[in-house]
C-alpha positions in Angstrom: 0.0 0.0 0.0 2.8 2.4 1.0 4.8 1.9 -2.2 1.7 2.3 -4.4 1.1 5.7 -2.8 4.7 6.8 -2.9 4.8 6.1 -6.7 1.5 7.8 -7.3 2.7 10.9 -5.4 5.9 11.1 -7.5 8.5 9.7 -5.2 11.2 7.9 -7.3 13.2 6.3 -4.5 12.3 4.2 -1.5 15.4 2.9 0.3 14.7 -0.6 1.3 18.2 -1.1 2.7 18.5 -4.8 2.0 17.4 -7.1 -0.8 14.9 -9.5 0.8 12.3 -11.9 -0.7 9.6 -9.6 0.8 10.6 -6.4 -1.0 11.8 -7.8 -4.3 8.2 -8.3 -5.7 7.5 -4.6 -4.9 10.0 -3.5 -7.4 13.0 -3.0 -5.2 16.5 -3.9 -6.5 20.0 -3.3 -5.6 21.7 -0.3 -7.2 25.2 1.1 -6.7 25.5 3.9 -4.2 26.7 6.3 -7.0 23.5 5.5 -9.0 21.4 6.1 -5.9 23.0 9.5 -5.2 22.7 10.5 -8.9 18.9 9.7 -8.9 18.5 11.4 -5.6 20.2 14.5 -6.9 18.3 14.6 -10.1 14.9 14.3 -8.3 15.4 16.3 -5.2 12.5 18.7 -4.8 10.4 16.8 -7.4 7.2 14.9 -6.6 6.2 14.3 -3.1 3.1 15.1 -1.1 2.8 17.9 1.3 0.6 17.8 4.4 -1.1 14.9 6.0 -1.0 11.7 4.1 -4.2 9.8 3.6 -5.1 6.6 1.9 -6.2 7.3 -1.7 -7.0 3.8 -2.8 -8.0 0.6 -1.1 -6.9 -3.0 -1.5 -9.2 -3.5 -4.5 -7.1 -1.0 -6.6 -3.6 -1.6 -5.0 -3.9 -5.5 -5.3 -3.4 -5.4 -9.0 -0.6 -2.8 -8.9 2.7 -3.5 -10.5 5.6 -1.0 -10.0 5.5 1.6 -12.7 1.8 1.6 -12.9 0.5 3.4 -9.8 -0.1 6.7 -11.6 -2.4 5.1 -14.1 -4.2 3.0 -11.5 -4.7 6.1 -9.4 -6.3 7.9 -12.3 -8.7 5.0 -12.9 -9.7 4.9 -9.2 
C-alpha cells in the first residue's frame, strides 16, 4: 500500500536497505550507491506530497498494482 502511494505521489526512490524476498516483488532492486546518489540529486524537490498523508485507494485497486503503474491505477480509481 505504501509503495503504491509513494509512486502515485511522485517519489522515485524508497530505500529498502537490504534485498529480501519480501521487498523484491514490490520493485526493489540493488543499485550502486553512485546511482542512488545521482537519482536522488536529479529528483530532489520533485514529486512528493505535502501535508497529512491519507489513503487514496483501497486494496481493490492496489492489489493489481505493478511497480511503474500506480499513476495510471490512481487515475482510474
